[in-house]
C-alpha positions, 0 to 999 in steps of 0.5 A: 537281233544280235547285230542290232544289240551289237550296234547299240552296245547292249550288254550280253545277257548270256553273261553275268552282266545281266545282274547289273540291271537288277538294281535299276529295274527294281527301282523303276518298278518301285517308282511305277508302283507308286505312280501307276494304278495297278490291277488287283491281280498284279497287286496279288502277285507283288504282295506274294513276291514281297512275302517270298522275298522276306522269307528268302532274306530270313533263310539266307540270314539264318544259313550264313556262317559269316557276317560278310557272306551277306554283306549286301543285307543293308542294301537289300533291306533298303530295297525291301523297305521301299518295295513294301512302302510302294505296295502300301501306296498302290494298295491304298489307291485301289482300296480307296478307289474300289473298296465300296465294291466289297470283298475282293476289291483290293485283291485276294491276298488283302481279302484273305488277310482281312477275313481269314487271319482275323475272322473278318472282325476289324476290331480284332484286326486292329488289335493284332496289327498294333501288336505286330507293329509293337513287336516289330518296332519296340522289340526286334528293330530297337534291339537290332539297331542297338546291337548294330550301333554298339557293334559298329563302335567296337569294330571301328575301335578294334580296327587298329589292333586288328591291322597291327595283328595282321602286320605282326603275322606278316612280319613273322612269316605266318601269313603271306602278302596276299593273305594279309591283303585279304585280311585287311580287306575283310577288316575294312568290309566288316567295319563298313557292314556294321556302319551300314547296319547301324543306319539300315536299322532306321529303315525298319523302324521308320517302316513300322511308324509309317505302317501305323500312319498309313493305317490311320490315314486309310481308315479316315479316308475310307470313312470319308469316301464311303459316306460322302461319295458312295452314300454308305452308312458310317458303320458299313463304311467303317466295316468295309474300309477298315477291314480292307485296311487291316488286311493291307496292313497285315500283309505288309507288316508280316514281311516287315517283321520277318525282315526285322528278324533277319536283321536281328539274326545278322547282327546278333550272331557270332561269326563261326564255321556254323550257321545259326541253326547249328549254333543254337542246336549245338550249344543248347542241346549238348549238355545232358545235365541241362536237360536233367535239371529242366526235366526235374523242374517241369516234372515238379510243376506237373505234379501240382494239382490244378496244373496241366499235368499231362502236358508238363509230364509229357515234356518231362519225359521228352527232356529225359529221353533227350538227356539219355540219348546225348549221354549215350552218344558221349559214352560211345564217342569219348574221344570226340567229346574230349576233343570238343572240350579241348578245342580252344586249348589246342588251337595253336597246336592244330595250326602248327599241325596244319602248317607241317601238313601244308602243300609244297612251297611254290613261287607264290611263297616268294615275297619280293622286297619293297623299293622303299620301306618304313618300319616303326615301333608300336608307339609310332603307329598313331602317326602312320595309321590312316584310320587315326589320320596319321600326319606322317602319311600326308607328309609322305604323299607331299614328299613324293609329289614334290619329288616328282615335280622337281626330278621328273619321275614318280618315286615308288610308294613307301610301304609302312609297317610296324616292327615289334623288334624295334624299340617303341619309339624307333624307326628305320628306312629301308631301300630294297630291303636294306636299311639306309637310315634309322632314328628315334622319335618321341611321339608326344614331344617336339624336337628343337634343333640347334642350327648353330646359332641358338642361344640358351639351354632347354630342359628336355632329352638331348638327342641328335637330328637323324637327318644332318646330325645336328645337336637337338633336344626333345622338349614338351610342347609348352616349351615350343615358343621359348625354343623358337625365341632362343633360335632353335628350329622346332619340328614335330615328330612326323616332320623329323621322320619325313625330313629324314626320308626325304633326305635319303630319297634324294641321296638314292635317287639314281637307285630308285629310278629303275627300268620299270620307271624308265618304261613308265616315263616312255609310256607317258612320253608316247602320248605327248611326243610319239614320233620323237620317241618311236624314232629314237627307241629302240631304233637308235638307242636301246632302252638300257642305254636310255635308262643309263643316261637318265640314271647318270643324270639323277646320280648327280642330282640333275632333274630329268624334267626337260626330257624333250631336250634329253631325247633330242640330244640323244637323237643328235649324238647317238649315231656317233657316240655309243658310250652312255657316259659320253652321251650323258656328258653331251646331255649335260651340256645341253642342260647347262642353263638348268644346271647352272640355275639349280646351283646358282639361282638369279644372275649374281656372281658365281663363287666356285671352287677351282683347280690349280693349272698344274694339277689340272694339266697333270690330271688331263694327261692321266685321263688321256693316257687312260691311267689312274690318279696317283694315290698321293695326288688323290689324297691331296685332292680329298684333303683340299676338297674338304678345306674348300667345302668348309670355306664355301659353307662358311661363306654360304656359297654353293658347294660346286667345283668347276673344272674343264670338260674332260676332267668333269666325269672322272672327278665327279665319280671320284669325289662323289664317294667321299663328298656326295654333297659336292657338285662337279660342273664343267665350264661348258655347262655354265651359261655364257652370261654369268660371271665366275669367281674362284673362291678357292683353288684346289692344289694352289698351295702346292 
């Protein structure tokens, strides 16, 4: 049998996986009850099970200390309602089929509720049934539904504040990352629960209406079947079928009333460390003055002639005894009473005491820095809040997706949090916990950036574009079209932050590509080209060398999307070359077409910056001898490079310096520190079919 279960891939019922079958089995059972005729004994079992289930639900609701401890209640409520309706269908079928046989035709449970509870009088039964439905429908269900609706609204409205409080505690170091995740999950679950309860309360109301309609249908159907098919008199048919219908209605409505009460208990309770019973007893019977006043009123009523004096005076004595007992307990334990009275006032001190008495620090207290972080002031929270559909979140997703498509790897996620130490409209961007950019954004205005050709002045707050340092103005939205007409570039606040973030990610691409990203890239390549990767790493080159080569390419903004060419080049040269920088040079030559196309798209003439022949010869000799560049020559190169960059920008040409292959790596590393926007290419990386023109010669004037 065990082998058969293994071959059929059946779940191991010895484990908790059997709980997965509960829902499907219950649904199939309910459908079977609606379709298949059930004998009266099975119907008695199911009615009894329904009563027991409703009592269990009520007890669980009463003994829960927190709402989320019974988060499955809306689903349980749905299943319980379906079970009662299925029982109504099954009992209606058996009542109409066998009701003419008399007592016990529909089972002993229905017969007991129809005879014993209402004394066999169907008129009394109808009245009791209607009263139960009114209590359930008009009082309990309606009130619980209204409380659930209001609770859902308040919980949803309070979610941003709760999230801010959690982030503030996390930033202050009061809680750790795991505790913050737990609290955020609880806030989300609470909102989901109250939203579900708002809809689940409609189940109970619909069940009450269905009970009335089913009772009327059963009575009318019983009269027709009894008089027409079984030739019973109208009075006999009315008494027989109506009594059975009343018993059926009562046996269904009483569990429905119990579950409605459970729903009311769930949504009306306040989450504390006590269950409902402890809350009621602890808060109703903890003040002896309340007992004394109530005893005085009941005692005065008990002294009036004509009133039930014995009963009233009995309750007066009981209340006085209870007040005396509570007062004696307070006198015997005054410190405990005082602590109870001052509990709320000393909550902070108790928390500090628990912190000092906490366990020793562990590795769980160590919080690692995020690769990328964005901290915002509190006025910028709406544009990064997912519940308010903050536009910046969508833009950040787009930035990461576009970056992955262009550069060939997925950058780390941006961890966004609020920082109360920042100004309300300020933000800052962090790389591994270190600030790499900061800016100020007005969330209710637009930034009009002057690209250098705008005409006219705009009313607003002068500022500076945080990305490129261009002059700009914060303007109202009504001035947007006017600013565009003047030639300004107008962007919304989220675009300002997104552009700044995108620019900084591009500048620090090599730092974002770590060993973990390298391993993830290899894991992806193993699925597409397993043999090529397995032959190269770690057999020919190590993962560290492979990572260093890719990092060198990214440091000069060369995409690693064509990873097949990169791996093939490394496999070809790794046997004779071990230096990662030399391997990078070989890879760049093989990627020359892509590099050329990146800086010079199309097939037009390429305007580049060149080196003077004498300067090039001097630098080549220094490179071959292993010596460094003389300070005077280095300074002149920097000055000339600045002039060349200004001329290229004025002409609208790419900022590219073209040199011979031996000098490329040295000049790239030297000039990158001063002019990171300047790309240094070698003549071997340029496609053969392209025309090159030197628009500026560095060192040509010396």
